[in-house]
All heavy atoms as TSV, in Angstrom:
chain	resi	resn	atom	element	x	y	z
A	1	MET	N	N	-45.279	27.425	26.005
A	1	MET	CA	C	-46.691	27.295	25.702
A	1	MET	C	C	-46.939	26.401	24.500
A	1	MET	O	O	-48.030	26.363	23.981
A	1	MET	CB	C	-47.306	28.664	25.440
A	1	MET	CG	C	-47.481	29.490	26.652
A	1	MET	SD	S	-48.409	30.983	26.239
A	1	MET	CE	C	-47.879	32.005	27.570
A	2	GLY	N	N	-45.932	25.676	24.055
A	2	GLY	CA	C	-46.091	24.893	22.864
A	2	GLY	C	C	-46.529	23.461	23.085
A	2	GLY	O	O	-46.892	22.779	22.158
A	3	ARG	N	N	-46.518	22.982	24.331
A	3	ARG	CA	C	-46.861	21.583	24.537
A	3	ARG	C	C	-48.381	21.391	24.582
A	3	ARG	O	O	-49.129	22.308	24.874
A	3	ARG	CB	C	-46.212	21.053	25.808
A	3	ARG	CG	C	-46.770	21.627	27.088
A	3	ARG	CD	C	-46.089	20.969	28.290
A	3	ARG	NE	N	-46.627	21.492	29.520
A	3	ARG	CZ	C	-47.747	21.075	30.089
A	3	ARG	NH1	N	-48.462	20.136	29.534
A	3	ARG	NH2	N	-48.167	21.614	31.221
A	4	ALA	N	N	-48.792	20.159	24.305
A	4	ALA	CA	C	-50.223	19.850	24.293
A	4	ALA	C	C	-50.772	19.878	25.719
A	4	ALA	O	O	-50.085	19.516	26.666
A	4	ALA	CB	C	-50.447	18.480	23.674
A	5	THR	N	N	-52.007	20.307	25.849
A	5	THR	CA	C	-52.687	20.291	27.138
A	5	THR	C	C	-53.839	19.309	27.038
A	5	THR	O	O	-54.639	19.366	26.114
A	5	THR	CB	C	-53.200	21.688	27.514
A	5	THR	OG1	O	-54.008	22.191	26.457
A	5	THR	CG2	C	-52.060	22.657	27.751
A	6	HIS	N	N	-53.892	18.406	28.006
A	6	HIS	CA	C	-54.853	17.325	27.924
A	6	HIS	C	C	-55.932	17.372	29.003
A	6	HIS	O	O	-56.785	16.504	29.046
A	6	HIS	CB	C	-54.136	15.978	27.985
A	6	HIS	CG	C	-53.182	15.782	26.848
A	6	HIS	ND1	N	-53.600	15.578	25.547
A	6	HIS	CD2	C	-51.833	15.790	26.810
A	6	HIS	CE1	C	-52.548	15.448	24.772
A	6	HIS	NE2	N	-51.461	15.580	25.500
A	7	SER	N	N	-55.893	18.356	29.854
A	7	SER	CA	C	-56.936	18.462	30.869
A	7	SER	C	C	-57.600	19.829	30.757
A	7	SER	O	O	-56.989	20.796	30.296
A	7	SER	CB	C	-56.347	18.272	32.276
A	7	SER	OG	O	-55.592	19.398	32.658
A	8	LYS	N	N	-58.836	19.884	31.203
A	8	LYS	CA	C	-59.546	21.164	31.185
A	8	LYS	C	C	-58.808	22.199	32.011
A	8	LYS	O	O	-58.694	23.357	31.606
A	8	LYS	CB	C	-60.976	20.995	31.704
A	8	LYS	CG	C	-61.921	20.392	30.712
A	8	LYS	CD	C	-63.341	20.401	31.264
A	8	LYS	CE	C	-64.317	19.867	30.248
A	8	LYS	NZ	N	-65.701	19.943	30.726
A	9	ALA	N	N	-58.298	21.781	33.157
A	9	ALA	CA	C	-57.585	22.720	34.029
A	9	ALA	C	C	-56.376	23.304	33.312
A	9	ALA	O	O	-56.145	24.517	33.353
A	9	ALA	CB	C	-57.164	22.020	35.324
A	10	ASP	N	N	-55.599	22.453	32.640
A	10	ASP	CA	C	-54.427	22.940	31.900
A	10	ASP	C	C	-54.837	23.853	30.753
A	10	ASP	O	O	-54.163	24.844	30.462
A	10	ASP	CB	C	-53.600	21.780	31.353
A	10	ASP	CG	C	-52.843	21.030	32.434
A	10	ASP	OD1	O	-52.655	21.582	33.535
A	10	ASP	OD2	O	-52.431	19.880	32.172
A	11	GLN	N	N	-55.922	23.521	30.098
A	11	GLN	CA	C	-56.392	24.342	28.986
A	11	GLN	C	C	-56.843	25.713	29.465
A	11	GLN	O	O	-56.556	26.734	28.826
A	11	GLN	CB	C	-57.504	23.618	28.224
A	11	GLN	CG	C	-56.984	22.424	27.450
A	11	GLN	CD	C	-58.084	21.593	26.812
A	11	GLN	OE1	O	-59.247	21.666	27.202
A	11	GLN	NE2	N	-57.713	20.795	25.825
A	12	VAL	N	N	-57.531	25.755	30.586
A	12	VAL	CA	C	-57.974	27.042	31.140
A	12	VAL	C	C	-56.760	27.877	31.560
A	12	VAL	O	O	-56.705	29.084	31.281
A	12	VAL	CB	C	-58.954	26.835	32.319
A	12	VAL	CG1	C	-59.208	28.137	33.063
A	12	VAL	CG2	C	-60.262	26.241	31.813
A	13	ILE	N	N	-55.777	27.248	32.181
A	13	ILE	CA	C	-54.550	27.968	32.558
A	13	ILE	C	C	-53.867	28.506	31.311
A	13	ILE	O	O	-53.413	29.657	31.282
A	13	ILE	CB	C	-53.607	27.048	33.361
A	13	ILE	CG1	C	-54.205	26.776	34.733
A	13	ILE	CG2	C	-52.215	27.656	33.477
A	13	ILE	CD1	C	-53.506	25.664	35.506
A	14	TYR	N	N	-53.790	27.694	30.273
A	14	TYR	CA	C	-53.178	28.126	29.012
A	14	TYR	C	C	-53.883	29.373	28.476
A	14	TYR	O	O	-53.239	30.349	28.108
A	14	TYR	CB	C	-53.258	26.990	27.989
A	14	TYR	CG	C	-52.756	27.366	26.625
A	14	TYR	CD1	C	-51.424	27.178	26.280
A	14	TYR	CD2	C	-53.618	27.920	25.669
A	14	TYR	CE1	C	-50.957	27.532	25.021
A	14	TYR	CE2	C	-53.161	28.275	24.419
A	14	TYR	CZ	C	-51.829	28.081	24.097
A	14	TYR	OH	O	-51.378	28.442	22.854
A	15	LEU	N	N	-55.231	29.326	28.447
A	15	LEU	CA	C	-55.995	30.464	27.931
A	15	LEU	C	C	-55.780	31.713	28.785
A	15	LEU	O	O	-55.606	32.813	28.246
A	15	LEU	CB	C	-57.476	30.125	27.846
A	15	LEU	CG	C	-57.850	29.068	26.800
A	15	LEU	CD1	C	-59.322	28.718	26.911
A	15	LEU	CD2	C	-57.503	29.540	25.409
A	16	LYS	N	N	-55.788	31.556	30.098
A	16	LYS	CA	C	-55.561	32.707	30.980
A	16	LYS	C	C	-54.205	33.338	30.695
A	16	LYS	O	O	-54.089	34.570	30.626
A	16	LYS	CB	C	-55.640	32.285	32.442
A	16	LYS	CG	C	-57.045	32.021	32.925
A	16	LYS	CD	C	-57.021	31.621	34.388
A	16	LYS	CE	C	-58.410	31.386	34.922
A	16	LYS	NZ	N	-58.375	31.046	36.368
A	17	ASN	N	N	-53.187	32.501	30.535
A	17	ASN	CA	C	-51.844	33.023	30.260
A	17	ASN	C	C	-51.784	33.741	28.913
A	17	ASN	O	O	-51.135	34.784	28.787
A	17	ASN	CB	C	-50.809	31.902	30.312
A	17	ASN	CG	C	-50.563	31.410	31.714
A	17	ASN	OD1	O	-50.778	32.128	32.691
A	17	ASN	ND2	N	-50.115	30.183	31.841
A	18	ARG	N	N	-52.447	33.197	27.910
A	18	ARG	CA	C	-52.443	33.838	26.597
A	18	ARG	C	C	-53.180	35.173	26.629
A	18	ARG	O	O	-52.760	36.140	26.007
A	18	ARG	CB	C	-53.068	32.918	25.539
A	18	ARG	CG	C	-52.258	31.667	25.260
A	18	ARG	CD	C	-50.832	31.962	24.792
A	18	ARG	NE	N	-50.790	32.640	23.530
A	18	ARG	CZ	C	-50.503	32.075	22.379
A	18	ARG	NH1	N	-50.197	30.808	22.320
A	18	ARG	NH2	N	-50.507	32.781	21.276
A	19	PHE	N	N	-54.306	35.232	27.356
A	19	PHE	CA	C	-55.034	36.499	27.481
A	19	PHE	C	C	-54.204	37.531	28.237
A	19	PHE	O	O	-54.205	38.711	27.883
A	19	PHE	CB	C	-56.394	36.299	28.157
A	19	PHE	CG	C	-57.477	35.873	27.212
A	19	PHE	CD1	C	-57.973	34.576	27.233
A	19	PHE	CD2	C	-58.005	36.758	26.292
A	19	PHE	CE1	C	-58.971	34.176	26.354
A	19	PHE	CE2	C	-59.004	36.384	25.405
A	19	PHE	CZ	C	-59.481	35.078	25.444
A	20	LYS	N	N	-53.486	37.094	29.267
A	20	LYS	CA	C	-52.615	38.023	30.001
A	20	LYS	C	C	-51.539	38.572	29.074
A	20	LYS	O	O	-51.258	39.772	29.092
A	20	LYS	CB	C	-51.971	37.317	31.192
A	20	LYS	CG	C	-52.897	37.080	32.343
A	20	LYS	CD	C	-52.195	36.333	33.463
A	20	LYS	CE	C	-53.185	35.923	34.536
A	20	LYS	NZ	N	-52.555	35.091	35.585
A	21	LEU	N	N	-50.942	37.697	28.274
A	21	LEU	CA	C	-49.912	38.139	27.339
A	21	LEU	C	C	-50.481	39.140	26.331
A	21	LEU	O	O	-49.874	40.183	26.079
A	21	LEU	CB	C	-49.320	36.937	26.602
A	21	LEU	CG	C	-48.268	37.240	25.543
A	21	LEU	CD1	C	-47.067	37.943	26.151
A	21	LEU	CD2	C	-47.860	35.955	24.845
A	22	LEU	N	N	-51.640	38.837	25.791
A	22	LEU	CA	C	-52.281	39.738	24.837
A	22	LEU	C	C	-52.561	41.093	25.484
A	22	LEU	O	O	-52.293	42.147	24.890
A	22	LEU	CB	C	-53.580	39.115	24.301
A	22	LEU	CG	C	-54.367	39.916	23.289
A	22	LEU	CD1	C	-53.539	40.207	22.046
A	22	LEU	CD2	C	-55.635	39.167	22.914
A	23	THR	N	N	-53.055	41.070	26.699
A	23	THR	CA	C	-53.329	42.312	27.430
A	23	THR	C	C	-52.048	43.116	27.646
A	23	THR	O	O	-52.036	44.340	27.454
A	23	THR	CB	C	-53.987	41.999	28.785
A	23	THR	OG1	O	-55.215	41.319	28.552
A	23	THR	CG2	C	-54.250	43.257	29.582
A	24	GLN	N	N	-50.973	42.443	28.013
A	24	GLN	CA	C	-49.704	43.134	28.234
A	24	GLN	C	C	-49.193	43.782	26.949
A	24	GLN	O	O	-48.681	44.908	26.980
A	24	GLN	CB	C	-48.658	42.162	28.776
A	24	GLN	CG	C	-48.938	41.717	30.191
A	24	GLN	CD	C	-48.041	40.578	30.636
A	24	GLN	OE1	O	-47.339	39.964	29.844
A	24	GLN	NE2	N	-48.074	40.284	31.923
A	25	VAL	N	N	-49.355	43.084	25.835
A	25	VAL	CA	C	-48.909	43.639	24.554
A	25	VAL	C	C	-49.690	44.911	24.233
A	25	VAL	O	O	-49.110	45.939	23.875
A	25	VAL	CB	C	-49.048	42.594	23.423
A	25	VAL	CG1	C	-48.852	43.232	22.061
A	25	VAL	CG2	C	-48.057	41.455	23.628
A	26	VAL	N	N	-50.991	44.852	24.368
A	26	VAL	CA	C	-51.821	46.018	24.044
A	26	VAL	C	C	-51.554	47.156	25.021
A	26	VAL	O	O	-51.475	48.325	24.622
A	26	VAL	CB	C	-53.317	45.629	24.019
A	26	VAL	CG1	C	-54.198	46.862	23.866
A	26	VAL	CG2	C	-53.588	44.634	22.897
A	27	GLU	N	N	-51.394	46.843	26.302
A	27	GLU	CA	C	-51.121	47.892	27.284
A	27	GLU	C	C	-49.781	48.583	27.028
A	27	GLU	O	O	-49.592	49.736	27.415
A	27	GLU	CB	C	-51.171	47.323	28.701
A	27	GLU	CG	C	-52.582	47.029	29.158
A	27	GLU	CD	C	-52.650	46.426	30.554
A	27	GLU	OE1	O	-51.607	46.019	31.105
A	27	GLU	OE2	O	-53.764	46.366	31.088
A	28	ALA	N	N	-48.874	47.889	26.363
A	28	ALA	CA	C	-47.563	48.479	26.070
A	28	ALA	C	C	-47.610	49.438	24.880
A	28	ALA	O	O	-46.646	50.157	24.624
A	28	ALA	CB	C	-46.551	47.371	25.800
A	29	PHE	N	N	-48.718	49.464	24.163
A	29	PHE	CA	C	-48.839	50.377	23.032
A	29	PHE	C	C	-48.712	51.815	23.504
A	29	PHE	O	O	-49.249	52.196	24.537
A	29	PHE	CB	C	-50.198	50.225	22.333
A	29	PHE	CG	C	-50.322	49.048	21.417
A	29	PHE	CD1	C	-51.519	48.795	20.781
A	29	PHE	CD2	C	-49.273	48.187	21.177
A	29	PHE	CE1	C	-51.661	47.723	19.917
A	29	PHE	CE2	C	-49.401	47.108	20.322
A	29	PHE	CZ	C	-50.594	46.874	19.691
A	30	ASP	N	N	-48.031	52.594	22.715
A	30	ASP	CA	C	-47.897	54.019	22.945
A	30	ASP	C	C	-48.487	54.714	21.718
A	30	ASP	O	O	-48.089	54.413	20.591
A	30	ASP	CB	C	-46.412	54.368	23.109
A	30	ASP	CG	C	-46.197	55.842	23.306
A	30	ASP	OD1	O	-46.355	56.598	22.311
A	30	ASP	OD2	O	-45.861	56.243	24.426
A	31	ALA	N	N	-49.416	55.607	21.928
A	31	ALA	CA	C	-50.117	56.252	20.820
A	31	ALA	C	C	-49.164	56.932	19.839
A	31	ALA	O	O	-49.450	57.039	18.651
A	31	ALA	CB	C	-51.130	57.257	21.355
A	32	GLU	N	N	-48.032	57.362	20.332
A	32	GLU	CA	C	-47.074	58.044	19.470
A	32	GLU	C	C	-46.274	57.080	18.594
A	32	GLU	O	O	-45.783	57.458	17.539
A	32	GLU	CB	C	-46.103	58.863	20.333
A	32	GLU	CG	C	-46.767	59.950	21.150
A	32	GLU	CD	C	-47.388	61.034	20.281
A	32	GLU	OE1	O	-46.771	61.424	19.279
A	32	GLU	OE2	O	-48.509	61.476	20.620
A	33	ASN	N	N	-46.136	55.827	19.051
A	33	ASN	CA	C	-45.232	54.912	18.369
A	33	ASN	C	C	-45.892	53.663	17.777
A	33	ASN	O	O	-45.250	52.944	17.025
A	33	ASN	CB	C	-44.119	54.468	19.331
A	33	ASN	CG	C	-43.293	55.633	19.793
A	33	ASN	OD1	O	-42.909	56.481	19.005
A	33	ASN	ND2	N	-43.020	55.699	21.089
A	34	VAL	N	N	-47.129	53.395	18.141
A	34	VAL	CA	C	-47.790	52.189	17.630
A	34	VAL	C	C	-48.037	52.345	16.131
A	34	VAL	O	O	-48.292	53.439	15.635
A	34	VAL	CB	C	-49.102	51.904	18.398
A	34	VAL	CG1	C	-50.169	52.916	18.080
A	34	VAL	CG2	C	-49.580	50.488	18.162
A	35	ASN	N	N	-47.900	51.242	15.407
A	35	ASN	CA	C	-48.102	51.310	13.964
A	35	ASN	C	C	-48.914	50.122	13.480
A	35	ASN	O	O	-49.327	49.268	14.269
A	35	ASN	CB	C	-46.747	51.393	13.239
A	35	ASN	CG	C	-45.861	50.209	13.537
A	35	ASN	OD1	O	-46.318	49.069	13.547
A	35	ASN	ND2	N	-44.590	50.465	13.781
A	36	GLU	N	N	-49.135	50.075	12.176
A	36	GLU	CA	C	-49.979	49.022	11.617
A	36	GLU	C	C	-49.371	47.631	11.814
A	36	GLU	O	O	-50.088	46.638	11.947
A	36	GLU	CB	C	-50.283	49.270	10.136
A	36	GLU	CG	C	-49.072	49.385	9.237
A	36	GLU	CD	C	-48.420	50.757	9.220
A	36	GLU	OE1	O	-48.932	51.712	9.835
A	36	GLU	OE2	O	-47.370	50.866	8.582
A	37	SER	N	N	-48.062	47.547	11.881
A	37	SER	CA	C	-47.406	46.270	12.133
A	37	SER	C	C	-47.741	45.754	13.531
A	37	SER	O	O	-47.950	44.549	13.726
A	37	SER	CB	C	-45.895	46.422	11.969
A	37	SER	OG	O	-45.227	45.244	12.339
A	38	ASP	N	N	-47.788	46.655	14.495
A	38	ASP	CA	C	-48.158	46.280	15.857
A	38	ASP	C	C	-49.588	45.757	15.900
A	38	ASP	O	O	-49.876	44.756	16.565
A	38	ASP	CB	C	-48.018	47.474	16.803
A	38	ASP	CG	C	-46.589	47.961	16.924
A	38	ASP	OD1	O	-45.667	47.128	16.943
A	38	ASP	OD2	O	-46.407	49.195	16.995
A	39	LEU	N	N	-50.469	46.438	15.185
A	39	LEU	CA	C	-51.866	45.994	15.135
A	39	LEU	C	C	-51.985	44.644	14.439
A	39	LEU	O	O	-52.762	43.778	14.863
A	39	LEU	CB	C	-52.728	47.038	14.434
A	39	LEU	CG	C	-52.825	48.394	15.136
A	39	LEU	CD1	C	-53.677	49.347	14.309
A	39	LEU	CD2	C	-53.383	48.251	16.534
A	40	ALA	N	N	-51.212	44.442	13.397
A	40	ALA	CA	C	-51.225	43.158	12.693
A	40	ALA	C	C	-50.755	42.037	13.620
A	40	ALA	O	O	-51.303	40.926	13.595
A	40	ALA	CB	C	-50.349	43.230	11.446
A	41	SER	N	N	-49.775	42.328	14.443
A	41	SER	CA	C	-49.288	41.328	15.392
A	41	SER	C	C	-50.365	40.956	16.407
A	41	SER	O	O	-50.541	39.781	16.739
A	41	SER	CB	C	-48.052	41.851	16.126
A	41	SER	OG	O	-46.981	42.009	15.244
A	42	VAL	N	N	-51.088	41.952	16.888
A	42	VAL	CA	C	-52.178	41.681	17.833
A	42	VAL	C	C	-53.269	40.860	17.161
A	42	VAL	O	O	-53.791	39.904	17.746
A	42	VAL	CB	C	-52.737	42.992	18.430
A	42	VAL	CG1	C	-54.023	42.741	19.199
A	42	VAL	CG2	C	-51.707	43.647	19.322
A	43	LEU	N	N	-53.602	41.200	15.942
A	43	LEU	CA	C	-54.604	40.416	15.213
A	43	LEU	C	C	-54.157	38.971	15.035
A	43	LEU	O	O	-54.960	38.036	15.187
A	43	LEU	CB	C	-54.893	41.042	13.850
A	43	LEU	CG	C	-55.810	42.240	13.853
A	43	LEU	CD1	C	-55.877	42.851	12.456
A	43	LEU	CD2	C	-57.202	41.848	14.330
A	44	GLN	N	N	-52.881	38.760	14.746
A	44	GLN	CA	C	-52.367	37.405	14.598
A	44	GLN	C	C	-52.453	36.647	15.918
A	44	GLN	O	O	-52.829	35.474	15.949
A	44	GLN	CB	C	-50.922	37.419	14.094
A	44	GLN	CG	C	-50.369	36.034	13.824
A	44	GLN	CD	C	-51.154	35.316	12.740
A	44	GLN	OE1	O	-51.319	35.833	11.657
A	44	GLN	NE2	N	-51.620	34.114	13.029
A	45	MET	N	N	-52.125	37.319	17.008
A	45	MET	CA	C	-52.241	36.691	18.329
A	45	MET	C	C	-53.693	36.308	18.608
A	45	MET	O	O	-53.969	35.223	19.131
A	45	MET	CB	C	-51.747	37.644	19.419
A	45	MET	CG	C	-50.257	37.879	19.418
A	45	MET	SD	S	-49.743	39.127	20.637
A	45	MET	CE	C	-50.005	38.227	22.160
A	46	MET	N	N	-54.611	37.188	18.244
A	46	MET	CA	C	-56.028	36.911	18.466
A	46	MET	C	C	-56.506	35.757	17.592
A	46	MET	O	O	-57.269	34.894	18.049
A	46	MET	CB	C	-56.843	38.179	18.219
A	46	MET	CG	C	-56.591	39.247	19.255
A	46	MET	SD	S	-57.373	40.837	18.888
A	46	MET	CE	C	-59.095	40.399	18.958
A	47	ASP	N	N	-56.048	35.711	16.351
A	47	ASP	CA	C	-56.408	34.604	15.462
A	47	ASP	C	C	-55.911	33.278	16.029
A	47	ASP	O	O	-56.643	32.274	16.034
A	47	ASP	CB	C	-55.830	34.814	14.062
A	47	ASP	CG	C	-56.509	35.925	13.282
A	47	ASP	OD1	O	-57.624	36.346	13.676
A	47	ASP	OD2	O	-55.915	36.378	12.280
A	48	ASN	N	N	-54.670	33.267	16.490
A	48	ASN	CA	C	-54.108	32.045	17.072
A	48	ASN	C	C	-54.879	31.621	18.321
A	48	ASN	O	O	-55.125	30.426	18.533
A	48	ASN	CB	C	-52.629	32.241	17.415
A	48	ASN	CG	C	-51.766	32.426	16.196
A	48	ASN	OD1	O	-52.144	32.087	15.081
A	48	ASN	ND2	N	-50.585	32.976	16.402
A	49	LEU	N	N	-55.268	32.591	19.119
A	49	LEU	CA	C	-56.035	32.311	20.320
A	49	LEU	C	C	-57.411	31.761	19.962
A	49	LEU	O	O	-57.894	30.815	20.593
A	49	LEU	CB	C	-56.151	33.575	21.166
A	49	LEU	CG	C	-56.721	33.437	22.558
A	49	LEU	CD1	C	-55.996	32.371	23.366
A	49	LEU	CD2	C	-56.655	34.774	23.283
A	50	GLU	N	N	-58.031	32.307	18.936
A	50	GLU	CA	C	-59.331	31.800	18.504
A	50	GLU	C	C	-59.233	30.337	18.077
A	50	GLU	O	O	-60.086	29.517	18.432
A	50	GLU	CB	C	-59.886	32.638	17.352
A	50	GLU	CG	C	-61.239	32.123	16.872
A	50	GLU	CD	C	-61.791	32.896	15.690
A	50	GLU	OE1	O	-61.087	33.752	15.133
A	50	GLU	OE2	O	-62.950	32.605	15.319
A	51	VAL	N	N	-58.188	29.998	17.339
A	51	VAL	CA	C	-57.995	28.611	16.902
A	51	VAL	C	C	-57.881	27.691	18.122
A	51	VAL	O	O	-58.491	26.623	18.172
A	51	VAL	CB	C	-56.743	28.491	16.006
A	51	VAL	CG1	C	-56.346	27.043	15.791
A	51	VAL	CG2	C	-56.976	29.190	14.673
A	52	LYS	N	N	-57.110	28.115	19.097
A	52	LYS	CA	C	-56.914	27.296	20.292
A	52	LYS	C	C	-58.211	27.151	21.072
A	52	LYS	O	O	-58.539	26.053	21.536
A	52	LYS	CB	C	-55.831	27.937	21.169
A	52	LYS	CG	C	-55.273	27.017	22.203
A	52	LYS	CD	C	-54.656	25.779	21.621
A	52	LYS	CE	C	-53.196	25.981	21.344
A	52	LYS	NZ	N	-52.489	24.701	21.106
A	53	ILE	N	N	-58.970	28.228	21.210
A	53	ILE	CA	C	-60.247	28.162	21.929
A	53	ILE	C	C	-61.197	27.206	21.222
A	53	ILE	O	O	-61.857	26.393	21.865
A	53	ILE	CB	C	-60.880	29.563	22.059
A	53	ILE	CG1	C	-60.048	30.422	23.002
A	53	ILE	CG2	C	-62.326	29.470	22.548
A	53	ILE	CD1	C	-60.424	31.900	22.979
A	54	ARG	N	N	-61.273	27.284	19.914
A	54	ARG	CA	C	-62.147	26.373	19.163
A	54	ARG	C	C	-61.705	24.924	19.337
A	54	ARG	O	O	-62.540	24.028	19.484
A	54	ARG	CB	C	-62.174	26.757	17.688
A	54	ARG	CG	C	-62.907	28.055	17.423
A	54	ARG	CD	C	-62.963	28.386	15.935
A	54	ARG	NE	N	-63.546	29.677	15.712
A	54	ARG	CZ	C	-64.872	29.924	15.728
A	54	ARG	NH1	N	-65.710	28.942	15.963
A	54	ARG	NH2	N	-65.317	31.148	15.514
A	55	ARG	N	N	-60.396	24.684	19.337
A	55	ARG	CA	C	-59.887	23.324	19.527
A	55	ARG	C	C	-60.250	22.810	20.911
A	55	ARG	O	O	-60.688	21.671	21.068
A	55	ARG	CB	C	-58.373	23.297	19.328
A	55	ARG	CG	C	-57.786	21.896	19.396
A	55	ARG	CD	C	-56.327	21.879	19.029
A	55	ARG	NE	N	-56.141	22.394	17.682
A	55	ARG	CZ	C	-55.099	23.109	17.275
A	55	ARG	NH1	N	-54.135	23.405	18.126
A	55	ARG	NH2	N	-55.003	23.520	16.046
A	56	PHE	N	N	-60.053	23.648	21.932
A	56	PHE	CA	C	-60.411	23.236	23.290
A	56	PHE	C	C	-61.903	22.965	23.396
A	56	PHE	O	O	-62.313	21.987	24.022
A	56	PHE	CB	C	-59.996	24.303	24.301
A	56	PHE	CG	C	-58.510	24.441	24.501
A	56	PHE	CD1	C	-58.008	25.554	25.156
A	56	PHE	CD2	C	-57.609	23.493	24.048
A	56	PHE	CE1	C	-56.644	25.701	25.369
A	56	PHE	CE2	C	-56.243	23.632	24.237
A	56	PHE	CZ	C	-55.764	24.741	24.902
A	57	ARG	N	N	-62.712	23.816	22.786
A	57	ARG	CA	C	-64.168	23.609	22.831
A	57	ARG	C	C	-64.538	22.274	22.212
A	57	ARG	O	O	-65.346	21.520	22.771
A	57	ARG	CB	C	-64.892	24.749	22.113
A	57	ARG	CG	C	-66.417	24.604	22.208
A	57	ARG	CD	C	-67.134	25.675	21.449
A	57	ARG	NE	N	-66.847	25.526	20.021
A	57	ARG	CZ	C	-67.278	26.339	19.083
A	57	ARG	NH1	N	-67.998	27.391	19.403
A	57	ARG	NH2	N	-66.995	26.139	17.824
A	58	GLU	N	N	-63.942	21.955	21.079
A	58	GLU	CA	C	-64.209	20.657	20.440
A	58	GLU	C	C	-63.764	19.503	21.331
A	58	GLU	O	O	-64.460	18.493	21.435
A	58	GLU	CB	C	-63.521	20.577	19.076
A	58	GLU	CG	C	-64.139	21.473	18.028
A	58	GLU	CD	C	-65.603	21.159	17.765
A	58	GLU	OE1	O	-65.950	19.956	17.637
A	58	GLU	OE2	O	-66.408	22.106	17.695
A	59	ASP	N	N	-62.608	19.656	21.975
A	59	ASP	CA	C	-62.146	18.624	22.913
A	59	ASP	C	C	-63.170	18.416	24.012
A	59	ASP	O	O	-63.474	17.278	24.389
A	59	ASP	CB	C	-60.806	19.026	23.549
A	59	ASP	CG	C	-59.630	18.901	22.604
A	59	ASP	OD1	O	-59.789	18.327	21.493
A	59	ASP	OD2	O	-58.539	19.391	22.965
A	60	TRP	N	N	-63.716	19.506	24.522
A	60	TRP	CA	C	-64.684	19.406	25.612
A	60	TRP	C	C	-65.983	18.775	25.136
A	60	TRP	O	O	-66.572	17.947	25.825
A	60	TRP	CB	C	-64.956	20.767	26.226
A	60	TRP	CG	C	-63.748	21.383	26.895
A	60	TRP	CD1	C	-62.461	20.905	26.888
A	60	TRP	CD2	C	-63.699	22.585	27.628
A	60	TRP	NE1	N	-61.635	21.744	27.579
A	60	TRP	CE2	C	-62.366	22.798	28.051
A	60	TRP	CE3	C	-64.665	23.535	27.974
A	60	TRP	CZ2	C	-61.981	23.893	28.801
A	60	TRP	CZ3	C	-64.278	24.638	28.718
A	60	TRP	CH2	C	-62.943	24.806	29.138
A	61	ILE	N	N	-66.424	19.140	23.949
A	61	ILE	CA	C	-67.660	18.568	23.397
A	61	ILE	C	C	-67.510	17.069	23.197
A	61	ILE	O	O	-68.401	16.279	23.478
A	61	ILE	CB	C	-68.060	19.269	22.083
A	61	ILE	CG1	C	-68.510	20.707	22.358
A	61	ILE	CG2	C	-69.120	18.482	21.336
A	61	ILE	CD1	C	-68.680	21.561	21.120
A	62	GLU	N	N	-66.345	16.678	22.679
A	62	GLU	CA	C	-66.079	15.274	22.359
A	62	GLU	C	C	-65.511	14.495	23.548
A	62	GLU	O	O	-65.132	13.332	23.399
A	62	GLU	CB	C	-65.107	15.182	21.176
A	62	GLU	CG	C	-65.608	15.816	19.907
A	62	GLU	CD	C	-66.824	15.115	19.318
A	62	GLU	OE1	O	-66.895	13.871	19.446
A	62	GLU	OE2	O	-67.689	15.806	18.760
A	63	ASN	N	N	-65.452	15.128	24.713
A	63	ASN	CA	C	-64.918	14.496	25.929
A	63	ASN	C	C	-63.517	13.933	25.726
A	63	ASN	O	O	-63.200	12.824	26.146
A	63	ASN	CB	C	-65.864	13.399	26.427
A	63	ASN	CG	C	-67.174	13.957	26.914
A	63	ASN	OD1	O	-67.202	14.973	27.597
A	63	ASN	ND2	N	-68.256	13.304	26.551
A	64	ARG	N	N	-62.656	14.722	25.041
A	64	ARG	CA	C	-61.288	14.289	24.782
A	64	ARG	C	C	-60.307	14.861	25.800
A	64	ARG	O	O	-59.104	14.797	25.593
A	64	ARG	CB	C	-60.863	14.710	23.377
A	64	ARG	CG	C	-61.594	13.945	22.297
A	64	ARG	CD	C	-61.074	14.339	20.938
A	64	ARG	NE	N	-61.491	15.701	20.624
A	64	ARG	CZ	C	-61.887	16.106	19.425
A	64	ARG	NH1	N	-61.893	15.280	18.416
A	64	ARG	NH2	N	-62.268	17.364	19.230
A	65	THR	N	N	-60.806	15.424	26.877
A	65	THR	CA	C	-59.922	15.986	27.900
A	65	THR	C	C	-60.080	15.215	29.194
A	65	THR	O	O	-61.115	14.623	29.475
A	65	THR	CB	C	-60.242	17.469	28.170
A	65	THR	OG1	O	-61.614	17.577	28.552
A	65	THR	CG2	C	-59.966	18.323	26.973
A	66	GLU	N	N	-59.011	15.261	29.983
A	66	GLU	CA	C	-59.075	14.705	31.315
A	66	GLU	C	C	-59.738	15.736	32.206
A	66	GLU	O	O	-59.741	16.910	31.909
A	66	GLU	CB	C	-57.653	14.419	31.828
A	66	GLU	CG	C	-56.882	13.463	30.937
A	66	GLU	CD	C	-55.398	13.473	31.230
A	66	GLU	OE1	O	-54.965	14.165	32.166
A	66	GLU	OE2	O	-54.673	12.776	30.502
A	67	LYS	N	N	-60.303	15.304	33.270
A	67	LYS	CA	C	-60.984	16.222	34.207
A	67	LYS	C	C	-59.993	17.030	34.981
A	67	LYS	O	O	-58.891	16.783	35.168
A	67	LYS	CB	C	-61.887	15.453	35.167
A	67	LYS	CG	C	-62.964	14.685	34.437
A	67	LYS	CD	C	-64.113	15.562	34.117
A	67	LYS	CE	C	-65.171	14.750	33.390
A	67	LYS	NZ	N	-66.090	15.374	32.673
């Protein structure tokens, strides 16, 4: 997931995959064993995802993506 995506289709696929990964991480939480470190990791994943979404949005606004 580290390579650049230059088309809207690739960017949407990237976002879908990241959301699936985030969902899988949260679904794996066990109330007996989850801790603040686990929550911090989820927050970091969400922060990284927010940065990527904002970058993609700017690309779309500025027409810097392929169709």
